[in-house]
C-alpha positions in Angstrom: 0.0 0.0 0.0 1.2 3.5 -0.8 1.6 6.3 1.7 0.4 9.9 1.9 -1.7 12.2 4.0 -4.4 14.8 4.0 -6.5 16.7 6.5 -10.2 17.6 6.7 -9.2 21.2 5.7 -7.8 20.1 2.3 -9.8 20.5 -0.9 -12.0 17.6 -2.0 -9.9 17.1 -5.2 -6.7 16.8 -3.2 -8.2 14.3 -0.8 -9.5 12.1 -3.6 -6.0 12.3 -5.3 -4.3 11.3 -2.1 -6.7 8.4 -1.6 -5.8 7.1 -5.1 -2.1 7.4 -4.4 -2.4 5.6 -1.1 -4.1 2.8 -3.0 -1.3 2.8 -5.6 -3.7 4.0 -8.3 -1.7 6.8 -9.9 -3.8 8.9 -12.3 -2.4 9.6 -15.7 0.2 12.3 -15.6 3.8 13.4 -15.1 5.1 13.1 -11.5 8.1 14.7 -9.7 9.0 13.4 -6.3 11.6 15.2 -4.2 13.1 13.6 -1.1 15.5 15.1 1.5 17.0 13.9 4.8 19.7 15.1 7.1 21.2 13.3 10.1 24.3 12.9 12.2 26.1 9.6 12.8 28.1 9.5 16.1 31.4 7.8 16.3 31.9 5.1 19.0 32.1 6.6 22.4 31.6 10.2 21.1 28.3 11.7 22.2 29.0 15.3 20.9 30.7 15.1 17.5 29.4 13.2 14.6 29.5 13.1 10.8 26.6 15.0 9.2 24.9 13.6 6.2 22.5 15.4 3.8 20.9 13.3 1.1 18.6 14.7 -1.6 16.9 12.8 -4.4 14.6 13.6 -7.3 12.6 11.0 -9.2 10.4 11.8 -12.2 8.1 9.4 -13.9 5.1 9.4 -16.2 1.9 7.3 -16.0 0.3 6.8 -19.4 -2.6 4.6 -18.2 -3.6 3.7 -14.7 -4.7 0.1 -15.7 
């Protein structure tokens, strides 16, 4: 199952779109998904200093037919 979210304040069209995505039913179209994370990894025995990582990714894909 896919993931996503919406609130009761979101527009009806957005809520319906998110429900489709959460059911892995992508409507026809061009999609761009951006991801980002940043975190620190601490060395053994070192509770103050760590190595910082920042990871970014962009994925584009097209859905020609949802069937």
